[in-house]
N, C-alpha and C positions, 0 to 999 in steps of 0.2 A: 352763531354757529356752535353746535355742541362738540365738545372734545371727547365725548364718550366713545370708548372703543365698542365695536360691535359685540353683541353677546356671544359667548363661546358656543360653537356648534355642538349639538348633542352627539353622543357616541353613536357610531353606525350600528345598524341592526341587520339581522339576517333576513333573507328573503329565500324561502325554500321552494325549489322546483321539484315536482313529483316526476317519477318515471311516466311513460305513456300509460294512461289508465284505460284498461278494458274492463275487467271485473274489479271493482274497487274494494273487494272484501279484505285483501291483505293490507292494503293501504289504510283502510278504516281501523284495522287492528293496531297498526304501527303508529299512527299519527298522535293519539292522545299522549303517549309516553314521550314522543319527540318534542311535542309542543309544551310540555311541562318541564322538560330537561333544561331548555334554554329559552331566551327571549327571541321568538320568531315574530317578525312584524307581519309577514304575509306569506301565503302559500300560493304558488303558481301551479295550477292544475293543467297538465298536458293531457289532452284527451285523444285516445286512439280514434281515428276517423271512422264514423259509422252514421247511422241515421240520427236525425235531430232528437227524436224522442228518447233514444237510448243515451245520448250524450247529456240531455237534460236530467235524466234520472240519475246519472252518475254524479252530476253536480249537486243535485238535491240530497244525495246520500252523504257527500263529503262536506257540504257547506256548514251544517250545524256543528260538526266535530271541530272544524277549524275556527269558526266564529265563536263558539263557546270557550275556546282557549284564548280568546282575545286577539286573534289574528284575522287579517282580511283574506278572503279567498278570491283570487283572480283566475280567469280562464285564459289560457294561451290561445289567442284568436277567438273566433266565433262570438263576436259582440252581440249578434242577434239573439243568442240564447242566454245571455248573462242574467237578465231580469227574470226570465222564466225559470231559471235554475236556482235563483236566490243567491247568486254570487255577488261579490262587492264590486267587481269591475272586470276589465279585460286588458291583456297585454297585446298590443298590435305590432305587426311585423315590420312596418315602415311608415313613413309620413303619409303616403297615399291611403293606407289602411286606417291610419289614425283619423284622417280627414273624413273618410267615409263613415267611421264608427261614432264620431263625436255626437251627432244628433241623437243617437239611440242611447248613449251612455250618460251624457251630461244633462242636468247638473248633479244627478243623484249618485252616479257611480264613477269609479276610478278608470281613467284611460291612461295607461302607460304605453311607451313606445320604444322599440329598438330598431335595428337595421339602419342606423344613422351613420352613413359612411363618411360624411363631411361635416365640418363645423357649421356650414350653412344649413344643412338639413337639421342638425341639432337645434339651431336657433329657431328655424321654422317650426319645429315641433313645439318648442317652448312658447312661441308666439301664438300658436293655435290653441294652446290650453292643455297640453299634456301634463298629467299629474306627476310623471317622472320620465326621465330619459335613461335608457340602458345602453351601456357601452361594453363591447367585448364579446358578444355572443357569436357563435359560428354562423356563417352564411349557409346557403342551400348546399354548397359543396363541402361543408365542414371546415372551411378556412376561417381563420380569425386573425386579427392583428396581433403583433407581438405584445407581450404583457407590458413592456415599457411604454409602448404607444397608447395602450388602454389607460395606464396610470396617468400619462400626460394629459389625455383627454379629460379624465375625471378631475384632475387638478385645475385645468383650464375652466371647466364648467363650474366647479365648486367656488372658484374665485370670483366669477362674474355673474352668475345667474341664480335666481331664486328657486325654481322648481328643483326637487331632489334629483340626484343622480345615483345610478345603480351600477356597480361593477360586476360583470359576469365572471366569476372565479371558477377555474377548473382544478384548483389545488388549494391546500392550506396556505402555501406560500403566496399565491395570488390573492387570497382573501386578506392576508396581512398587508400586502403591498397596496391593494386598492383602498382598504380602510385608511392607510397612511396617506394616500393621495387625495383624500377628500370625499370619498364615496359616502353618501348618506345611508345606503343599503348595499349589502353584498349578496348577490344571488349565487346560491350554491345548489347543485343538483346531482348530476350523474356520479361525481366522485364520492359524494356522501353515501349514495345507495350502494355503490360498488365496494365500499370499504370492507375488508375482511373482518374487521372488528365489529361490524354492524353500523347502521346509520346513526344510532344514538351517540356512540363514541366519537364518530367523525364530526357530528354536528356540535358536540360539546367542544371539540378541539378547534373547529372553525370559529365558534363564538369567542373562545379564549384568544384566538389569534387577532380578531378584529378589535377586541377590547385592549389587548396589549399594544397594537399599532396605534390606536387612538390615544392611549395614555402616553406613549413615547412621543408622538407628534405634539401633543399638548405641552409636554414638558420641554420639548426643544423650542417651542414658540414662546414659552413663558419666560 
């Protein structure tokens, strides 16, 4: 038997969710600057509901900007238009949606999943082949678990399972806490776009927070 300790986990990375996209013009203007300011692993595009052709055209407009910056572009829902829009994958709302979408996404595209209310659901998603699991997003009524409960779920997953876990942060403080708890990625969205300083300053601060948390955690374990 080997006595080697497991390799250290890499530093968590940012996962940026967009506002609801109707006309993508302003987002197209903002994204290049944001994606060069910090290391963003992926962008989750939230599409305002409309006809499929219009949604596909929005994805087609955004995908090159995101992908040329070295990030993946995922669509929030709508797995049926991912390939046609040139996106890298989809984020699914729950285990049932994941199961339905896997045949159209795999093996070439990313299938992430949230809406995981129990540990059993989380494990089921991992067994099905989810590329990541997301903890902490609001439900349809806008309710979400306490930050401590989200951090505990991230810690549990990171300790036991191979697929990456993502923490849904609604503040800089949560971004720090979730990175410290073992999240591989920290999803940031509304609070970034709403920051009075502008999204770039908020994103830089969020990136600094997750790096600081990772460094502190690594030092305490060393």
